[in-house]
A tleap script that builds the chain and sets N, CA, C and O, in Angstrom:
source leaprc.protein.ff14SB
mol = sequence {
  NMET THR ALA PRO PRO VAL LEU ALA PHE VAL
  TYR ASP ARG CYS ALA THR THR ASN ARG ALA
  MET LEU GLU LEU ARG LEU ALA ALA CYS THR
  GLU HIE LEU VAL GLU HIE GLY TRP ASP SER
  ALA GLY GLN PHE VAL ASP ARG GLY ASP ASP
  ALA LEU THR ASN ASP THR ARG PRO GLN PHE
  ASP GLU MET LEU ARG THR ILE THR GLN ALA
  ALA GLY ARG GLU ARG VAL CYS LEU MET PHE
  ASP TRP GLY ARG LEU SER HIE ASP VAL GLY
  HIE ARG GLN ASP PHE THR HIE ALA ALA LEU
  GLY ALA GLY ALA TRP LEU ALA THR VAL ASN
  GLY GLU SER VAL ARG MET GLY ALA VAL PRO
  ASP GLY ARG LEU THR GLY ALA PRO GLN VAL
  ILE CALA
}
set mol.1.N position { -4.633 11.951 -35.704 }
set mol.1.CA position { -5.550 12.716 -34.894 }
set mol.1.C position { -5.172 12.553 -33.419 }
set mol.1.O position { -4.877 11.449 -32.962 }
set mol.2.N position { -5.185 13.630 -32.709 }
set mol.2.CA position { -4.823 13.597 -31.291 }
set mol.2.C position { -6.024 13.227 -30.428 }
set mol.2.O position { -7.157 13.620 -30.704 }
set mol.3.N position { -5.749 12.467 -29.388 }
set mol.3.CA position { -6.813 12.091 -28.453 }
set mol.3.C position { -7.233 13.324 -27.662 }
set mol.3.O position { -6.403 14.184 -27.367 }
set mol.4.N position { -8.508 13.416 -27.319 }
set mol.4.CA position { -8.946 14.548 -26.502 }
set mol.4.C position { -8.299 14.495 -25.122 }
set mol.4.O position { -7.879 13.426 -24.679 }
set mol.5.N position { -8.212 15.633 -24.439 }
set mol.5.CA position { -7.613 15.631 -23.098 }
set mol.5.C position { -8.372 14.711 -22.143 }
set mol.5.O position { -9.550 14.413 -22.339 }
set mol.6.N position { -7.675 14.279 -21.124 }
set mol.6.CA position { -8.285 13.469 -20.076 }
set mol.6.C position { -9.446 14.252 -19.463 }
set mol.6.O position { -9.367 15.468 -19.288 }
set mol.7.N position { -10.504 13.550 -19.147 }
set mol.7.CA position { -11.674 14.146 -18.519 }
set mol.7.C position { -11.582 13.883 -17.018 }
set mol.7.O position { -11.624 12.731 -16.586 }
set mol.8.N position { -11.457 14.950 -16.219 }
set mol.8.CA position { -11.240 14.825 -14.773 }
set mol.8.C position { -12.517 15.073 -13.978 }
set mol.8.O position { -13.185 16.096 -14.131 }
set mol.9.N position { -12.832 14.101 -13.126 }
set mol.9.CA position { -13.976 14.167 -12.224 }
set mol.9.C position { -13.414 14.365 -10.820 }
set mol.9.O position { -12.796 13.454 -10.270 }
set mol.10.N position { -13.619 15.530 -10.239 }
set mol.10.CA position { -13.075 15.830 -8.911 }
set mol.10.C position { -14.050 15.321 -7.854 }
set mol.10.O position { -15.245 15.611 -7.897 }
set mol.11.N position { -13.511 14.552 -6.902 }
set mol.11.CA position { -14.354 14.042 -5.820 }
set mol.11.C position { -13.804 14.465 -4.472 }
set mol.11.O position { -12.593 14.488 -4.254 }
set mol.12.N position { -14.726 14.801 -3.565 }
set mol.12.CA position { -14.368 15.115 -2.183 }
set mol.12.C position { -15.570 14.815 -1.308 }
set mol.12.O position { -16.668 14.532 -1.788 }
set mol.13.N position { -15.328 14.886 -0.022 }
set mol.13.CA position { -16.404 14.733 0.956 }
set mol.13.C position { -16.082 15.606 2.148 }
set mol.13.O position { -14.915 15.801 2.488 }
set mol.14.N position { -17.123 16.137 2.787 }
set mol.14.CA position { -16.932 17.061 3.897 }
set mol.14.C position { -18.104 16.909 4.856 }
set mol.14.O position { -19.248 17.181 4.494 }
set mol.15.N position { -17.820 16.477 6.072 }
set mol.15.CA position { -18.875 16.250 7.054 }
set mol.15.C position { -19.121 17.474 7.933 }
set mol.15.O position { -20.166 17.569 8.577 }
set mol.16.N position { -18.183 18.400 7.968 }
set mol.16.CA position { -18.310 19.552 8.862 }
set mol.16.C position { -19.011 20.726 8.180 }
set mol.16.O position { -19.124 20.779 6.955 }
set mol.17.N position { -19.472 21.651 8.992 }
set mol.17.CA position { -20.107 22.851 8.446 }
set mol.17.C position { -19.066 23.872 8.006 }
set mol.17.O position { -19.369 24.752 7.200 }
set mol.18.N position { -17.849 23.769 8.520 }
set mol.18.CA position { -16.767 24.657 8.102 }
set mol.18.C position { -16.221 24.147 6.776 }
set mol.18.O position { -15.651 23.058 6.708 }
set mol.19.N position { -16.396 24.927 5.739 }
set mol.19.CA position { -16.018 24.487 4.389 }
set mol.19.C position { -14.638 25.002 3.942 }
set mol.19.O position { -14.265 24.818 2.783 }
set mol.20.N position { -13.884 25.637 4.833 }
set mol.20.CA position { -12.599 26.232 4.445 }
set mol.20.C position { -11.629 25.186 3.893 }
set mol.20.O position { -11.034 25.395 2.836 }
set mol.21.N position { -11.463 24.063 4.598 }
set mol.21.CA position { -10.531 23.029 4.133 }
set mol.21.C position { -11.029 22.389 2.841 }
set mol.21.O position { -10.239 22.069 1.954 }
set mol.22.N position { -12.339 22.206 2.743 }
set mol.22.CA position { -12.915 21.662 1.513 }
set mol.22.C position { -12.572 22.558 0.334 }
set mol.22.O position { -12.135 22.071 -0.709 }
set mol.23.N position { -12.763 23.852 0.490 }
set mol.23.CA position { -12.475 24.783 -0.604 }
set mol.23.C position { -11.001 24.758 -0.990 }
set mol.23.O position { -10.672 24.853 -2.172 }
set mol.24.N position { -10.111 24.632 -0.008 }
set mol.24.CA position { -8.674 24.536 -0.311 }
set mol.24.C position { -8.360 23.253 -1.078 }
set mol.24.O position { -7.569 23.276 -2.022 }
set mol.25.N position { -8.968 22.142 -0.686 }
set mol.25.CA position { -8.731 20.880 -1.386 }
set mol.25.C position { -9.258 20.937 -2.821 }
set mol.25.O position { -8.596 20.481 -3.753 }
set mol.26.N position { -10.452 21.500 -2.987 }
set mol.26.CA position { -11.022 21.611 -4.337 }
set mol.26.C position { -10.178 22.526 -5.217 }
set mol.26.O position { -9.986 22.249 -6.401 }
set mol.27.N position { -9.679 23.606 -4.645 }
set mol.27.CA position { -8.810 24.520 -5.404 }
set mol.27.C position { -7.526 23.803 -5.834 }
set mol.27.O position { -7.057 23.994 -6.955 }
set mol.28.N position { -6.960 22.984 -4.952 }
set mol.28.CA position { -5.748 22.234 -5.301 }
set mol.28.C position { -6.034 21.250 -6.431 }
set mol.28.O position { -5.201 21.060 -7.317 }
set mol.29.N position { -7.204 20.627 -6.402 }
set mol.29.CA position { -7.578 19.698 -7.476 }
set mol.29.C position { -7.745 20.439 -8.801 }
set mol.29.O position { -7.297 19.963 -9.844 }
set mol.30.N position { -8.387 21.599 -8.756 }
set mol.30.CA position { -8.579 22.395 -9.972 }
set mol.30.C position { -7.232 22.823 -10.540 }
set mol.30.O position { -7.015 22.753 -11.750 }
set mol.31.N position { -6.336 23.261 -9.678 }
set mol.31.CA position { -4.995 23.659 -10.124 }
set mol.31.C position { -4.276 22.475 -10.753 }
set mol.31.O position { -3.613 22.624 -11.779 }
set mol.32.N position { -4.402 21.303 -10.144 }
set mol.32.CA position { -3.747 20.093 -10.650 }
set mol.32.C position { -4.263 19.719 -12.041 }
set mol.32.O position { -3.470 19.405 -12.928 }
set mol.33.N position { -5.561 19.748 -12.237 }
set mol.33.CA position { -6.089 19.349 -13.548 }
set mol.33.C position { -5.732 20.373 -14.621 }
set mol.33.O position { -5.498 20.006 -15.772 }
set mol.34.N position { -5.687 21.650 -14.257 }
set mol.34.CA position { -5.274 22.676 -15.221 }
set mol.34.C position { -3.808 22.470 -15.605 }
set mol.34.O position { -3.456 22.543 -16.782 }
set mol.35.N position { -2.953 22.213 -14.608 }
set mol.35.CA position { -1.523 21.975 -14.873 }
set mol.35.C position { -1.300 20.804 -15.811 }
set mol.35.O position { -0.352 20.808 -16.597 }
set mol.36.N position { -2.165 19.802 -15.737 }
set mol.36.CA position { -2.025 18.617 -16.588 }
set mol.36.C position { -2.759 18.742 -17.918 }
set mol.36.O position { -2.671 17.849 -18.761 }
set mol.37.N position { -3.475 19.835 -18.110 }
set mol.37.CA position { -4.189 20.037 -19.371 }
set mol.37.C position { -5.433 19.177 -19.504 }
set mol.37.O position { -5.890 18.905 -20.614 }
set mol.38.N position { -5.986 18.744 -18.363 }
set mol.38.CA position { -7.182 17.916 -18.371 }
set mol.38.C position { -8.427 18.786 -18.460 }
set mol.38.O position { -8.417 19.934 -18.016 }
set mol.39.N position { -9.487 18.254 -19.024 }
set mol.39.CA position { -10.791 18.919 -19.036 }
set mol.39.C position { -11.531 18.574 -17.752 }
set mol.39.O position { -11.468 17.437 -17.284 }
set mol.40.N position { -12.230 19.547 -17.182 }
set mol.40.CA position { -13.006 19.310 -15.974 }
set mol.40.C position { -14.384 18.763 -16.326 }
set mol.40.O position { -15.081 19.296 -17.190 }
set mol.41.N position { -14.759 17.693 -15.644 }
set mol.41.CA position { -16.106 17.133 -15.789 }
set mol.41.C position { -16.963 17.503 -14.583 }
set mol.41.O position { -18.081 17.010 -14.435 }
set mol.42.N position { -16.438 18.369 -13.725 }
set mol.42.CA position { -17.186 18.847 -12.572 }
set mol.42.C position { -16.658 18.335 -11.253 }
set mol.42.O position { -15.786 17.469 -11.186 }
set mol.43.N position { -17.228 18.913 -10.199 }
set mol.43.CA position { -16.880 18.536 -8.836 }
set mol.43.C position { -18.060 17.810 -8.204 }
set mol.43.O position { -19.208 18.238 -8.330 }
set mol.44.N position { -17.767 16.720 -7.533 }
set mol.44.CA position { -18.772 15.907 -6.876 }
set mol.44.C position { -18.397 15.834 -5.404 }
set mol.44.O position { -17.377 15.244 -5.047 }
set mol.45.N position { -19.223 16.436 -4.545 }
set mol.45.CA position { -18.887 16.548 -3.125 }
set mol.45.C position { -20.041 16.021 -2.276 }
set mol.45.O position { -21.157 16.538 -2.328 }
set mol.46.N position { -19.753 14.991 -1.500 }
set mol.46.CA position { -20.725 14.502 -0.528 }
set mol.46.C position { -20.527 15.293 0.753 }
set mol.46.O position { -19.402 15.469 1.221 }
set mol.47.N position { -21.641 15.773 1.318 }
set mol.47.CA position { -21.588 16.641 2.495 }
set mol.47.C position { -22.388 16.054 3.649 }
set mol.47.O position { -23.275 15.221 3.459 }
set mol.48.N position { -22.050 16.510 4.847 }
set mol.48.CA position { -22.789 16.104 6.041 }
set mol.48.C position { -22.738 14.608 6.263 }
set mol.48.O position { -21.693 13.979 6.093 }
set mol.49.N position { -23.882 14.035 6.646 }
set mol.49.CA position { -23.942 12.600 6.929 }
set mol.49.C position { -23.579 11.752 5.710 }
set mol.49.O position { -23.029 10.661 5.860 }
set mol.50.N position { -23.881 12.243 4.502 }
set mol.50.CA position { -23.534 11.490 3.287 }
set mol.50.C position { -22.024 11.296 3.161 }
set mol.50.O position { -21.570 10.331 2.545 }
set mol.51.N position { -21.247 12.209 3.741 }
set mol.51.CA position { -19.787 12.113 3.668 }
set mol.51.C position { -19.230 11.070 4.618 }
set mol.51.O position { -18.081 10.649 4.483 }
set mol.52.N position { -20.035 10.656 5.569 }
set mol.52.CA position { -19.561 9.731 6.601 }
set mol.52.C position { -19.874 8.269 6.314 }
set mol.52.O position { -19.313 7.380 6.955 }
set mol.53.N position { -20.748 8.011 5.373 }
set mol.53.CA position { -21.124 6.628 5.101 }
set mol.53.C position { -20.045 5.917 4.296 }
set mol.53.O position { -19.282 6.543 3.561 }
set mol.54.N position { -19.997 4.630 4.444 }
set mol.54.CA position { -19.055 3.831 3.664 }
set mol.54.C position { -19.782 2.902 2.713 }
set mol.54.O position { -19.219 1.913 2.243 }
set mol.55.N position { -21.033 3.222 2.433 }
set mol.55.CA position { -21.758 2.419 1.454 }
set mol.55.C position { -22.319 3.324 0.360 }
set mol.55.O position { -21.735 3.392 -0.721 }
set mol.56.N position { -23.409 4.008 0.597 }
set mol.56.CA position { -24.015 4.838 -0.431 }
set mol.56.C position { -23.687 6.304 -0.200 }
set mol.56.O position { -23.948 6.855 0.869 }
set mol.57.N position { -23.118 6.915 -1.207 }
set mol.57.CA position { -22.850 8.353 -1.185 }
set mol.57.C position { -23.450 8.938 -2.456 }
set mol.57.O position { -23.006 8.605 -3.555 }
set mol.58.N position { -24.449 9.803 -2.328 }
set mol.58.CA position { -25.160 10.320 -3.505 }
set mol.58.C position { -24.255 10.962 -4.559 }
set mol.58.O position { -24.418 10.684 -5.747 }
set mol.59.N position { -23.324 11.795 -4.164 }
set mol.59.CA position { -22.483 12.469 -5.157 }
set mol.59.C position { -21.449 11.521 -5.764 }
set mol.59.O position { -21.144 11.619 -6.953 }
set mol.60.N position { -20.915 10.613 -4.966 }
set mol.60.CA position { -19.996 9.621 -5.511 }
set mol.60.C position { -20.718 8.755 -6.536 }
set mol.60.O position { -20.188 8.472 -7.610 }
set mol.61.N position { -21.934 8.340 -6.190 }
set mol.61.CA position { -22.728 7.519 -7.115 }
set mol.61.C position { -23.065 8.288 -8.392 }
set mol.61.O position { -23.040 7.720 -9.484 }
set mol.62.N position { -23.380 9.575 -8.257 }
set mol.62.CA position { -23.654 10.411 -9.435 }
set mol.62.C position { -22.402 10.533 -10.303 }
set mol.62.O position { -22.476 10.489 -11.531 }
set mol.63.N position { -21.248 10.687 -9.642 }
set mol.63.CA position { -19.991 10.764 -10.387 }
set mol.63.C position { -19.768 9.473 -11.178 }
set mol.63.O position { -19.370 9.524 -12.342 }
set mol.64.N position { -20.021 8.319 -10.557 }
set mol.64.CA position { -19.841 7.036 -11.255 }
set mol.64.C position { -20.740 6.949 -12.483 }
set mol.64.O position { -20.309 6.488 -13.539 }
set mol.65.N position { -21.999 7.395 -12.345 }
set mol.65.CA position { -22.914 7.389 -13.506 }
set mol.65.C position { -22.384 8.301 -14.612 }
set mol.65.O position { -22.437 7.950 -15.791 }
set mol.66.N position { -21.881 9.456 -14.234 }
set mol.66.CA position { -21.363 10.424 -15.211 }
set mol.66.C position { -20.098 9.892 -15.881 }
set mol.66.O position { -19.903 10.084 -17.081 }
set mol.67.N position { -19.240 9.228 -15.112 }
set mol.67.CA position { -18.035 8.612 -15.677 }
set mol.67.C position { -18.430 7.574 -16.722 }
set mol.67.O position { -17.869 7.547 -17.818 }
set mol.68.N position { -19.383 6.729 -16.388 }
set mol.68.CA position { -19.838 5.682 -17.298 }
set mol.68.C position { -20.396 6.284 -18.590 }
set mol.68.O position { -20.146 5.761 -19.676 }
set mol.69.N position { -21.144 7.371 -18.476 }
set mol.69.CA position { -21.737 8.019 -19.650 }
set mol.69.C position { -20.688 8.670 -20.550 }
set mol.69.O position { -20.952 8.926 -21.724 }
set mol.70.N position { -19.504 8.938 -20.007 }
set mol.70.CA position { -18.445 9.575 -20.793 }
set mol.70.C position { -17.523 8.546 -21.450 }
set mol.70.O position { -16.393 8.870 -21.817 }
set mol.71.N position { -17.994 7.325 -21.597 }
set mol.71.CA position { -17.191 6.261 -22.203 }
set mol.71.C position { -16.656 6.713 -23.557 }
set mol.71.O position { -17.289 7.504 -24.256 }
set mol.72.N position { -15.485 6.203 -23.914 }
set mol.72.CA position { -14.869 6.570 -25.178 }
set mol.72.C position { -13.808 7.639 -25.004 }
set mol.72.O position { -13.152 8.043 -25.964 }
set mol.73.N position { -13.649 8.087 -23.778 }
set mol.73.CA position { -12.659 9.122 -23.480 }
set mol.73.C position { -11.918 8.709 -22.205 }
set mol.73.O position { -12.513 8.093 -21.320 }
set mol.74.N position { -10.638 9.037 -22.102 }
set mol.74.CA position { -9.902 8.721 -20.885 }
set mol.74.C position { -10.454 9.560 -19.738 }
set mol.74.O position { -10.625 10.772 -19.861 }
set mol.75.N position { -10.735 8.879 -18.601 }
set mol.75.CA position { -11.372 9.536 -17.466 }
set mol.75.C position { -10.577 9.267 -16.188 }
set mol.75.O position { -10.060 8.169 -15.981 }
set mol.76.N position { -10.492 10.293 -15.334 }
set mol.76.CA position { -9.802 10.160 -14.054 }
set mol.76.C position { -10.680 10.711 -12.943 }
set mol.76.O position { -11.329 11.746 -13.096 }
set mol.77.N position { -10.689 10.001 -11.821 }
set mol.77.CA position { -11.314 10.500 -10.600 }
set mol.77.C position { -10.175 11.143 -9.810 }
set mol.77.O position { -9.289 10.447 -9.313 }
set mol.78.N position { -10.201 12.452 -9.698 }
set mol.78.CA position { -9.130 13.205 -9.050 }
set mol.78.C position { -9.554 13.616 -7.654 }
set mol.78.O position { -10.640 14.160 -7.455 }
set mol.79.N position { -8.681 13.349 -6.682 }
set mol.79.CA position { -8.944 13.705 -5.286 }
set mol.79.C position { -7.720 14.364 -4.688 }
set mol.79.O position { -6.608 14.219 -5.198 }
set mol.80.N position { -7.930 15.083 -3.614 }
set mol.80.CA position { -6.802 15.691 -2.907 }
set mol.80.C position { -5.913 14.602 -2.313 }
set mol.80.O position { -4.692 14.649 -2.455 }
set mol.81.N position { -6.523 13.629 -1.651 }
set mol.81.CA position { -5.790 12.501 -1.065 }
set mol.81.C position { -6.729 11.303 -0.987 }
set mol.81.O position { -7.926 11.426 -1.248 }
set mol.82.N position { -6.185 10.148 -0.627 }
set mol.82.CA position { -6.989 8.916 -0.578 }
set mol.82.C position { -8.048 8.969 0.512 }
set mol.82.O position { -9.048 8.257 0.424 }
set mol.83.N position { -7.853 9.794 1.539 }
set mol.83.CA position { -8.830 9.928 2.607 }
set mol.83.C position { -10.158 10.492 2.126 }
set mol.83.O position { -11.167 10.394 2.824 }
set mol.84.N position { -10.160 11.078 0.944 }
set mol.84.CA position { -11.415 11.596 0.398 }
set mol.84.C position { -12.368 10.451 0.089 }
set mol.84.O position { -13.583 10.645 0.075 }
set mol.85.N position { -11.835 9.267 -0.157 }
set mol.85.CA position { -12.690 8.094 -0.372 }
set mol.85.C position { -13.149 7.543 0.972 }
set mol.85.O position { -14.348 7.386 1.207 }
set mol.86.N position { -12.199 7.252 1.851 }
set mol.86.CA position { -12.497 6.742 3.185 }
set mol.86.C position { -11.185 6.657 3.945 }
set mol.86.O position { -10.118 6.505 3.350 }
set mol.87.N position { -11.274 6.758 5.268 }
set mol.87.CA position { -10.091 6.550 6.094 }
set mol.87.C position { -9.922 5.075 6.429 }
set mol.87.O position { -8.873 4.671 6.930 }
set mol.88.N position { -10.939 4.273 6.159 }
set mol.88.CA position { -10.892 2.835 6.365 }
set mol.88.C position { -10.346 2.173 5.094 }
set mol.88.O position { -10.893 2.359 4.008 }
set mol.89.N position { -9.275 1.407 5.236 }
set mol.89.CA position { -8.603 0.813 4.081 }
set mol.89.C position { -9.540 -0.065 3.254 }
set mol.89.O position { -9.549 0.026 2.026 }
set mol.90.N position { -10.319 -0.904 3.906 }
set mol.90.CA position { -11.224 -1.791 3.174 }
set mol.90.C position { -12.265 -1.027 2.379 }
set mol.90.O position { -12.523 -1.346 1.218 }
set mol.91.N position { -12.862 -0.025 2.994 }
set mol.91.CA position { -13.861 0.776 2.289 }
set mol.91.C position { -13.223 1.618 1.181 }
set mol.91.O position { -13.823 1.824 0.126 }
set mol.92.N position { -12.013 2.098 1.427 }
set mol.92.CA position { -11.306 2.867 0.391 }
set mol.92.C position { -11.111 1.989 -0.844 }
set mol.92.O position { -11.259 2.455 -1.974 }
set mol.93.N position { -10.777 0.714 -0.623 }
set mol.93.CA position { -10.611 -0.208 -1.745 }
set mol.93.C position { -11.942 -0.420 -2.471 }
set mol.93.O position { -11.973 -0.500 -3.699 }
set mol.94.N position { -13.034 -0.510 -1.720 }
set mol.94.CA position { -14.349 -0.671 -2.347 }
set mol.94.C position { -14.675 0.510 -3.259 }
set mol.94.O position { -15.128 0.318 -4.388 }
set mol.95.N position { -14.448 1.728 -2.774 }
set mol.95.CA position { -14.704 2.917 -3.591 }
set mol.95.C position { -13.765 2.962 -4.798 }
set mol.95.O position { -14.170 3.357 -5.891 }
set mol.96.N position { -12.518 2.556 -4.596 }
set mol.96.CA position { -11.549 2.516 -5.695 }
set mol.96.C position { -12.020 1.554 -6.779 }
set mol.96.O position { -12.006 1.894 -7.962 }
set mol.97.N position { -12.429 0.374 -6.385 }
set mol.97.CA position { -12.893 -0.623 -7.356 }
set mol.97.C position { -14.148 -0.148 -8.088 }
set mol.97.O position { -14.322 -0.439 -9.271 }
set mol.98.N position { -15.019 0.578 -7.395 }
set mol.98.CA position { -16.223 1.104 -8.044 }
set mol.98.C position { -15.851 2.108 -9.139 }
set mol.98.O position { -16.426 2.083 -10.227 }
set mol.99.N position { -14.892 2.989 -8.853 }
set mol.99.CA position { -14.468 3.976 -9.861 }
set mol.99.C position { -13.761 3.294 -11.028 }
set mol.99.O position { -13.987 3.646 -12.186 }
set mol.100.N position { -12.909 2.322 -10.726 }
set mol.100.CA position { -12.241 1.579 -11.796 }
set mol.100.C position { -13.261 0.848 -12.657 }
set mol.100.O position { -13.139 0.812 -13.881 }
set mol.101.N position { -14.265 0.266 -12.015 }
set mol.101.CA position { -15.304 -0.453 -12.737 }
set mol.101.C position { -16.142 0.449 -13.631 }
set mol.101.O position { -16.677 0.002 -14.646 }
set mol.102.N position { -16.255 1.723 -13.253 }
set mol.102.CA position { -17.005 2.689 -14.070 }
set mol.102.C position { -16.190 3.156 -15.274 }
set mol.102.O position { -16.729 3.758 -16.203 }
set mol.103.N position { -14.871 2.871 -15.250 }
set mol.103.CA position { -14.035 3.219 -16.394 }
set mol.103.C position { -13.025 4.315 -16.155 }
set mol.103.O position { -12.392 4.787 -17.099 }
set mol.104.N position { -12.858 4.735 -14.900 }
set mol.104.CA position { -11.888 5.794 -14.598 }
set mol.104.C position { -10.678 5.212 -13.882 }
set mol.104.O position { -10.758 4.146 -13.271 }
set mol.105.N position { -9.573 5.910 -13.960 }
set mol.105.CA position { -8.455 5.621 -13.086 }
set mol.105.C position { -8.504 6.679 -11.997 }
set mol.105.O position { -9.215 7.671 -12.149 }
set mol.106.N position { -7.782 6.504 -10.916 }
set mol.106.CA position { -7.836 7.417 -9.786 }
set mol.106.C position { -6.482 8.067 -9.572 }
set mol.106.O position { -5.440 7.445 -9.778 }
set mol.107.N position { -6.508 9.334 -9.154 }
set mol.107.CA position { -5.271 10.063 -8.911 }
set mol.107.C position { -5.471 11.051 -7.773 }
set mol.107.O position { -6.582 11.517 -7.519 }
set mol.108.N position { -4.369 11.361 -7.090 }
set mol.108.CA position { -4.375 12.406 -6.074 }
set mol.108.C position { -3.493 13.551 -6.552 }
set mol.108.O position { -2.689 13.384 -7.469 }
set mol.109.N position { -3.647 14.712 -5.927 }
set mol.109.CA position { -2.830 15.856 -6.318 }
set mol.109.C position { -1.361 15.644 -5.958 }
set mol.109.O position { -0.498 16.380 -6.436 }
set mol.110.N position { -1.064 14.643 -5.117 }
set mol.110.CA position { 0.320 14.324 -4.761 }
set mol.110.C position { 0.980 13.391 -5.761 }
set mol.110.O position { 2.128 12.990 -5.571 }
set mol.111.N position { 0.260 13.038 -6.832 }
set mol.111.CA position { 0.844 12.213 -7.872 }
set mol.111.C position { 0.634 10.722 -7.691 }
set mol.111.O position { 1.147 9.935 -8.487 }
set mol.112.N position { -0.104 10.306 -6.671 }
set mol.112.CA position { -0.395 8.887 -6.494 }
set mol.112.C position { -1.530 8.503 -7.434 }
set mol.112.O position { -2.405 9.317 -7.728 }
set mol.113.N position { -1.511 7.267 -7.898 }
set mol.113.CA position { -2.573 6.851 -8.809 }
set mol.113.C position { -2.759 5.349 -8.774 }
set mol.113.O position { -1.899 4.602 -8.309 }
set mol.114.N position { -3.899 4.931 -9.276 }
set mol.114.CA position { -4.167 3.513 -9.472 }
set mol.114.C position { -4.985 3.386 -10.749 }
set mol.114.O position { -5.939 4.130 -10.978 }
set mol.115.N position { -4.588 2.427 -11.569 }
set mol.115.CA position { -5.274 2.161 -12.835 }
set mol.115.C position { -5.675 0.700 -12.881 }
set mol.115.O position { -5.052 -0.147 -12.241 }
set mol.116.N position { -6.705 0.415 -13.630 }
set mol.116.CA position { -7.168 -0.961 -13.790 }
set mol.116.C position { -6.036 -1.812 -14.336 }
set mol.116.O position { -5.419 -1.471 -15.345 }
set mol.117.N position { -5.769 -2.915 -13.667 }
set mol.117.CA position { -4.751 -3.844 -14.129 }
set mol.117.C position { -3.324 -3.453 -13.816 }
set mol.117.O position { -2.401 -4.208 -14.121 }
set mol.118.N position { -3.113 -2.271 -13.205 }
set mol.118.CA position { -1.750 -1.836 -12.915 }
set mol.118.C position { -1.130 -2.649 -11.790 }
set mol.118.O position { 0.072 -2.915 -11.802 }
set mol.119.N position { -1.946 -3.044 -10.818 }
set mol.119.CA position { -1.471 -3.838 -9.695 }
set mol.119.C position { -2.369 -5.063 -9.616 }
set mol.119.O position { -3.582 -4.920 -9.459 }
set mol.120.N position { -1.813 -6.256 -9.720 }
set mol.120.CA position { -2.618 -7.475 -9.804 }
set mol.120.C position { -3.665 -7.645 -8.705 }
set mol.120.O position { -4.768 -8.115 -8.984 }
set mol.121.N position { -3.347 -7.274 -7.462 }
set mol.121.CA position { -4.318 -7.511 -6.397 }
set mol.121.C position { -5.152 -6.276 -6.063 }
set mol.121.O position { -5.886 -6.279 -5.075 }
set mol.122.N position { -5.050 -5.232 -6.865 }
set mol.122.CA position { -5.897 -4.057 -6.690 }
set mol.122.C position { -5.436 -3.084 -5.632 }
set mol.122.O position { -6.179 -2.170 -5.272 }
set mol.123.N position { -4.208 -3.257 -5.115 }
set mol.123.CA position { -3.716 -2.312 -4.117 }
set mol.123.C position { -3.445 -0.958 -4.761 }
set mol.123.O position { -3.178 -0.866 -5.959 }
set mol.124.N position { -3.519 0.081 -3.950 }
set mol.124.CA position { -3.209 1.417 -4.431 }
set mol.124.C position { -1.717 1.520 -4.684 }
set mol.124.O position { -0.925 0.846 -4.024 }
set mol.125.N position { -1.323 2.368 -5.644 }
set mol.125.CA position { 0.091 2.510 -5.991 }
set mol.125.C position { 0.725 3.638 -5.187 }
set mol.125.O position { 1.039 4.693 -5.739 }
set mol.126.N position { 0.906 3.434 -3.947 }
set mol.126.CA position { 1.508 4.444 -3.080 }
set mol.126.C position { 0.738 4.480 -1.781 }
set mol.126.O position { -0.460 4.200 -1.736 }
set mol.127.N position { 1.432 4.820 -0.753 }
set mol.127.CA position { 0.774 4.877 0.542 }
set mol.127.C position { -0.208 6.018 0.567 }
set mol.127.O position { 0.160 7.159 0.289 }
set mol.128.N position { -1.456 5.731 0.895 }
set mol.128.CA position { -2.428 6.808 0.997 }
set mol.128.C position { -1.985 7.837 2.010 }
set mol.128.O position { -1.573 7.495 3.118 }
set mol.129.N position { -2.070 9.088 1.633 }
set mol.129.CA position { -1.685 10.158 2.532 }
set mol.129.C position { -2.934 10.867 3.009 }
set mol.129.O position { -3.761 11.294 2.202 }
set mol.130.N position { -3.072 10.992 4.302 }
set mol.130.CA position { -4.197 11.710 4.881 }
set mol.130.C position { -3.636 12.964 5.515 }
set mol.130.O position { -2.838 12.893 6.449 }
set mol.131.N position { -4.048 14.099 5.015 }
set mol.131.CA position { -3.557 15.374 5.535 }
set mol.131.C position { -4.656 15.987 6.381 }
set mol.131.O position { -5.752 16.258 5.890 }
set mol.132.N position { -4.367 16.198 7.620 }
set mol.132.CA position { -5.365 16.753 8.547 }
set mol.132.C position { -5.509 18.235 8.375 }
set mol.132.O position { -6.304 18.863 9.074 }
savepdb mol mol.pdb
quit
């Protein structure tokens, strides 16, 4: 029996009222998951002030709950780039560990990824790329 396709949870954040770049990033994520044959579990986008915090983000937290509920299936948190988590390295690691703890691995559309246990000290597998 074949395993079901990977379940992809797309995450982004956008603090500005101009949503053009957000829409381009989300479209790139959708294209990436289709190319890989993954099933979409939805898009989770923190907006406005929620996108700027480095502690509680309502949509990120909702995504973590949804990832946990989908246990029994391979799950990935897909983002355009690592900056979607945070531009601060320490906070980016905190968000990464939260997603790993919920049972997902993380990936960017540029092919960078991190999986639980892949790197002993929890570092990301590739230099985070922030595209302005």
